[in-house]
C-alpha positions as CSV (number, residue, x, y, z in Angstrom):
1,M,-68.0,-71.5,-7.9
2,Q,-68.6,-75.1,-9.1
3,T,-65.6,-77.4,-9.5
4,D,-65.0,-80.9,-10.7
5,L,-62.5,-81.5,-7.9
6,K,-63.4,-84.2,-5.4
7,V,-62.6,-83.5,-1.8
8,G,-61.8,-85.7,1.2
9,L,-62.3,-83.9,4.5
10,L,-60.8,-85.6,7.6
11,G,-62.4,-84.8,10.9
12,G,-66.0,-85.0,12.1
13,G,-65.9,-82.2,14.7
14,S,-67.8,-78.9,14.6
15,W,-65.5,-77.1,12.2
16,G,-64.7,-80.1,10.0
17,T,-68.4,-80.9,9.6
18,T,-69.2,-77.2,8.9
19,V,-66.5,-77.0,6.2
20,A,-67.8,-80.2,4.7
21,A,-71.2,-78.5,4.4
22,L,-69.7,-75.5,2.8
23,V,-67.6,-77.5,0.3
24,S,-70.7,-79.6,-0.7
25,R,-72.1,-76.5,-2.4
26,N,-69.2,-76.5,-4.9
27,A,-67.8,-80.0,-5.0
28,Q,-68.3,-83.7,-4.2
29,V,-67.1,-84.2,-0.6
30,K,-66.5,-87.3,1.5
31,L,-66.2,-86.6,5.3
32,W,-64.1,-89.0,7.4
33,A,-65.1,-89.4,11.0
34,R,-63.2,-91.8,13.2
35,N,-66.4,-92.7,15.1
36,A,-68.6,-95.0,13.0
37,D,-71.7,-93.8,14.9
38,T,-70.9,-90.2,13.9
39,A,-70.6,-91.2,10.2
40,R,-73.8,-93.1,10.3
41,E,-75.7,-90.2,11.9
42,I,-74.4,-87.8,9.2
43,N,-75.5,-90.2,6.5
44,E,-78.9,-91.2,7.9
45,Q,-80.0,-88.2,9.9
46,H,-78.0,-85.4,8.3
47,T,-77.0,-84.2,11.7
48,N,-74.0,-84.2,14.0
49,E,-75.7,-83.5,17.3
50,R,-72.6,-84.0,19.5
51,Y,-70.7,-81.2,17.8
52,L,-73.4,-79.1,16.0
53,P,-76.6,-79.5,18.0
54,G,-79.7,-78.5,16.1
55,A,-77.9,-78.0,12.8
56,R,-79.1,-79.7,9.6
57,L,-76.5,-80.9,7.2
58,P,-76.9,-81.0,3.4
59,S,-77.7,-84.4,2.1
60,R,-74.7,-84.0,-0.2
61,V,-72.4,-84.4,2.8
62,V,-71.5,-88.1,2.8
63,A,-69.5,-89.6,5.7
64,T,-67.4,-92.6,6.2
65,N,-65.2,-94.0,9.0
66,D,-62.9,-95.7,6.4
67,I,-60.0,-93.4,5.9
68,E,-59.0,-95.0,2.6
69,E,-62.4,-94.3,1.2
70,A,-62.1,-90.6,2.2
71,V,-58.6,-90.2,0.7
72,A,-57.8,-92.6,-2.2
73,P,-60.3,-91.3,-4.9
74,N,-60.0,-87.6,-4.0
75,D,-58.3,-84.6,-5.6
76,V,-57.9,-82.4,-2.5
77,I,-57.5,-83.5,1.1
78,V,-58.7,-81.1,3.9
79,M,-57.4,-81.8,7.4
80,A,-59.7,-80.8,10.3
81,I,-57.7,-82.8,12.9
82,P,-56.5,-81.4,16.3
83,S,-52.9,-80.4,16.3
84,Q,-51.6,-83.1,18.6
85,N,-53.2,-85.8,16.4
86,F,-52.5,-84.2,13.1
87,R,-49.2,-86.1,12.3
88,A,-50.6,-89.5,13.2
89,V,-53.6,-89.1,10.9
90,L,-51.4,-87.7,8.1
91,E,-49.3,-90.9,8.4
92,E,-52.5,-92.8,7.7
93,V,-53.3,-90.6,4.8
94,R,-49.8,-91.3,3.3
95,Q,-50.8,-94.9,2.5
96,Y,-53.7,-93.9,0.3
97,I,-53.1,-90.4,-1.1
98,R,-52.4,-90.0,-4.9
99,P,-49.3,-88.1,-6.0
100,W,-49.3,-84.3,-5.9
101,V,-52.8,-84.0,-4.3
102,P,-52.9,-80.7,-2.3
103,V,-53.5,-80.9,1.5
104,I,-55.3,-78.0,3.2
105,S,-55.1,-77.6,7.0
106,L,-58.0,-76.2,9.0
107,T,-56.1,-76.6,12.3
108,K,-55.1,-73.6,14.4
109,G,-52.3,-75.1,16.6
110,L,-48.7,-76.2,16.8
111,E,-47.3,-79.6,17.4
112,L,-45.8,-79.6,20.9
113,S,-43.0,-82.0,20.4
114,T,-41.5,-80.1,17.4
115,R,-43.1,-76.6,17.5
116,M,-44.1,-77.1,13.9
117,R,-47.0,-75.6,12.1
118,M,-49.4,-78.0,10.4
119,T,-48.3,-77.1,6.9
120,E,-44.7,-77.9,7.9
121,I,-45.9,-81.3,9.1
122,V,-47.6,-81.8,5.7
123,N,-44.3,-80.9,3.9
124,E,-42.4,-83.3,6.1
125,V,-44.8,-86.3,6.0
126,L,-46.0,-85.8,2.4
127,P,-43.2,-84.1,0.4
128,G,-44.3,-83.0,-3.0
129,H,-47.9,-82.3,-2.0
130,P,-48.9,-78.6,-2.1
131,A,-49.8,-77.5,1.5
132,G,-52.1,-74.7,2.5
133,V,-54.2,-73.3,5.3
134,L,-57.8,-72.1,5.5
135,T,-58.1,-69.7,8.4
136,G,-60.0,-66.6,9.6
137,P,-62.8,-65.5,11.9
138,N,-65.1,-68.5,11.4
139,L,-67.4,-69.6,14.2
140,A,-68.9,-72.9,13.1
141,R,-72.4,-72.5,14.6
142,E,-72.9,-69.1,13.0
143,I,-71.9,-70.4,9.6
144,M,-74.2,-73.4,9.9
145,S,-77.0,-70.9,10.8
146,G,-76.5,-69.1,7.5
147,F,-74.6,-66.0,8.8
148,A,-72.1,-64.4,6.4
149,A,-68.4,-64.9,7.1
150,A,-65.0,-64.5,5.4
151,S,-61.9,-66.5,5.4
152,V,-58.4,-66.7,3.8
153,I,-56.8,-69.6,1.9
154,A,-53.0,-69.4,1.9
155,M,-50.6,-71.4,-0.3
156,N,-47.2,-70.7,-1.8
157,D,-48.4,-71.7,-5.3
158,Q,-50.7,-68.9,-6.5
159,I,-52.1,-70.9,-9.4
160,V,-53.0,-73.9,-7.3
161,V,-54.6,-71.6,-4.6
162,Q,-57.0,-70.1,-7.1
163,E,-58.3,-73.5,-7.9
164,I,-58.6,-74.5,-4.2
165,Q,-60.4,-71.2,-3.5
166,K,-63.3,-72.4,-5.7
167,I,-63.9,-75.4,-3.4
168,F,-64.7,-73.2,-0.4
169,H,-66.0,-69.9,-1.7
170,S,-69.7,-69.2,-1.8
171,G,-72.2,-66.4,-1.5
172,L,-72.2,-66.1,2.3
173,F,-68.7,-67.5,2.8
174,R,-66.2,-65.4,1.1
175,V,-62.7,-66.8,0.7
176,Y,-59.8,-64.6,-0.2
177,T,-56.4,-65.8,-1.3
178,N,-53.0,-65.0,0.3
179,H,-49.4,-66.1,-0.4
180,D,-48.3,-65.6,3.3
181,V,-48.7,-69.2,4.6
182,V,-46.5,-68.5,7.7
183,G,-48.4,-65.4,8.7
184,C,-51.8,-66.8,8.1
185,E,-51.1,-70.0,10.0
186,L,-49.5,-68.2,12.9
187,G,-52.3,-65.8,13.2
188,G,-54.7,-68.7,13.8
189,V,-52.4,-70.2,16.4
190,L,-51.4,-67.1,18.4
191,K,-54.9,-65.5,18.6
192,N,-56.0,-68.5,20.7
193,I,-53.5,-67.6,23.5
194,I,-54.7,-64.0,23.5
195,A,-58.3,-65.2,23.6
196,I,-57.6,-67.1,26.8
197,A,-56.2,-63.8,28.3
198,A,-59.3,-61.9,27.2
199,G,-61.5,-64.6,28.8
200,M,-59.5,-64.4,32.0
201,G,-60.4,-60.8,32.2
202,D,-64.1,-61.4,31.4
203,G,-64.2,-64.1,34.0
204,Q,-63.1,-61.5,36.6
205,G,-65.5,-58.9,35.3
206,A,-62.7,-56.7,34.0
207,G,-64.9,-54.8,31.5
208,E,-64.8,-53.7,27.8
209,N,-61.9,-51.3,28.1
210,T,-59.7,-54.1,29.5
211,R,-60.7,-56.5,26.8
212,S,-59.9,-53.9,24.1
213,A,-56.5,-53.3,25.6
214,V,-55.8,-57.1,25.7
215,I,-56.9,-57.5,22.1
216,T,-54.8,-54.6,20.9
217,R,-51.7,-55.4,22.8
218,G,-52.2,-59.0,22.0
219,L,-52.2,-58.3,18.3
220,A,-48.9,-56.5,18.8
221,E,-47.4,-59.6,20.4
222,M,-48.8,-61.8,17.6
223,T,-47.3,-59.6,14.9
224,R,-43.9,-59.4,16.6
225,L,-43.5,-63.2,16.7
226,G,-45.1,-63.7,13.3
227,V,-42.8,-61.3,11.6
228,A,-39.8,-62.8,13.4
229,M,-40.7,-66.2,12.0
230,G,-41.1,-65.0,8.4
231,G,-44.7,-63.7,8.3
232,E,-45.7,-60.4,6.8
233,P,-47.0,-57.6,9.0
234,Q,-50.0,-56.8,6.9
235,T,-51.3,-60.4,7.3
236,F,-51.9,-59.7,11.0
237,A,-54.0,-56.7,10.2
238,G,-56.3,-58.8,8.1
239,L,-58.8,-61.7,8.5
240,A,-56.2,-64.2,9.6
241,G,-54.9,-61.8,12.3
242,M,-57.1,-59.1,13.7
243,G,-60.3,-60.5,12.2
244,D,-59.8,-63.9,13.9
245,L,-58.5,-62.4,17.1
246,V,-61.6,-60.2,17.6
247,A,-64.0,-63.0,16.9
248,T,-62.2,-65.4,19.3
249,C,-61.7,-62.9,22.1
250,T,-65.4,-61.7,22.1
251,S,-67.6,-64.6,21.2
252,P,-69.3,-66.8,23.8
253,Q,-68.9,-69.6,21.2
254,S,-65.1,-69.4,21.4
255,R,-63.6,-72.4,23.2
256,N,-60.4,-70.6,24.0
257,R,-62.2,-67.6,25.5
258,H,-64.3,-70.1,27.5
259,V,-61.2,-71.6,29.0
260,G,-60.0,-68.1,30.0
261,V,-63.4,-67.2,31.6
262,E,-63.3,-70.4,33.7
263,L,-59.7,-69.7,34.7
264,G,-60.8,-66.2,35.7
265,Q,-63.5,-67.7,37.9
266,G,-60.9,-69.7,39.7
267,L,-61.0,-73.2,38.1
268,T,-57.8,-75.0,37.2
269,L,-57.1,-76.1,33.6
270,D,-57.6,-79.8,34.5
271,E,-61.1,-79.0,35.9
272,I,-62.0,-77.1,32.8
273,V,-60.7,-79.8,30.4
274,D,-62.7,-82.4,32.3
275,K,-65.9,-80.5,31.3
276,M,-65.0,-80.0,27.7
277,F,-65.2,-82.5,24.9
278,M,-63.8,-80.2,22.2
279,V,-60.2,-79.1,22.0
280,A,-59.2,-75.5,23.0
281,E,-56.1,-75.3,20.8
282,G,-54.7,-72.3,22.7
283,A,-54.2,-74.4,25.9
284,K,-52.5,-77.1,23.9
285,S,-50.2,-74.8,21.9
286,A,-49.2,-72.4,24.7
287,P,-45.9,-74.2,25.6
288,A,-44.8,-74.3,22.0
289,V,-45.6,-70.6,21.5
290,I,-43.5,-69.6,24.6
291,E,-40.6,-71.8,23.3
292,L,-40.8,-70.0,20.0
293,A,-40.9,-66.6,21.6
294,D,-37.8,-67.5,23.6
295,H,-36.1,-68.9,20.5
296,Y,-36.8,-65.8,18.5
297,Q,-36.2,-63.5,21.5
298,V,-39.6,-61.8,21.1
299,E,-41.3,-60.2,24.1
300,M,-44.8,-61.6,24.7
301,P,-45.9,-60.6,28.2
302,I,-49.6,-61.5,27.7
303,A,-48.9,-64.9,26.2
304,R,-46.4,-65.6,29.0
305,E,-48.9,-64.7,31.7
306,V,-51.4,-67.0,30.1
307,Y,-48.8,-69.8,30.0
308,D,-48.0,-69.4,33.7
309,V,-51.7,-69.7,34.6
310,L,-52.2,-72.7,32.3
311,R,-49.4,-74.6,34.0
312,G,-50.5,-73.7,37.5
313,E,-47.6,-71.4,38.2
314,S,-49.9,-68.4,38.6
315,N,-53.6,-67.6,38.7
316,A,-55.8,-65.3,36.6
317,R,-56.0,-62.6,39.2
318,T,-52.2,-62.5,39.7
319,A,-51.7,-62.6,36.0
320,F,-53.7,-59.5,35.4
321,R,-52.1,-57.6,38.3
322,G,-48.7,-58.5,36.7
323,L,-49.8,-57.1,33.3
324,L,-51.0,-53.9,35.0
325,R,-47.7,-53.5,36.8
326,A,-45.7,-54.1,33.7
327,E,-43.2,-51.3,32.7
328,I,-44.7,-49.1,30.1
329,G,-43.1,-47.2,27.2
330,A,-44.1,-46.1,23.7
331,E,-47.1,-48.0,22.1
332,S,-44.8,-49.2,19.4
333,E,-42.4,-50.9,21.8
334,P,-42.8,-54.4,23.3
335,G,-44.5,-54.7,26.7
């Protein structure tokens, strides 16, 4: 699906680099990495060994550490920036972006200080720029290895979204459109919390049945909060909900599941973070998720147990005992 649109992609981590490689099949792309050495490696060696060890990047992926160069000439801006740095980078973008240029978020998190989704931040910092989200069950290393995957691009404007779809869609990376920005974005945020819970069980050797129960009941929690915040129920049964949840809860490549496994084996969050150089968004966003659950008066027992473990108020073993002791009712009821 070739397009004449020029794309600026901000963020030189594993997912940002992977998406730049995907986009390069269809459009001219300029990747911004804050680290000059990373940009130089991408341009000269066509690799990003820190984030994608062993992966070969297309020569069409051109990198820079000059944000003006990545933003000013381009027709679409894609943000692969961690949630807690998203606003600050967007403020830099504002100096250089042309009017009405769409901004697409790849980030699956919430801003802690405001509890805002990334598209809400785009709308606040860059009013008048169409905002969207690309989300789904997408593990960067598998995609770079050539495995098939599917994703969802969600925007309010259905004419604009069909043009943006052409940037990302290719033979082995199928991209579907959706109008439910709230649901798609929240699916990507909330599944990270449930993946930590699944990992906590795996770290204790809880078994396949337990993981399946966590995934299924976790999806119910995600859907309750998502619908309360304006999302549509069917979104959570699709790629942005169930699809992403299954991948994140079961894959050894999942950073959020990894955090849960380590918690299940007795490590503290600080000890785990000290060993990681990539962000696990679930650990970052958990406080904002719980605040939203309280605000909307939505029961989220799994998410709440995860939050208590992350802040040191509980441990993984106690958390799972608490979930097993929880009062039970009909499957369609909270709990």
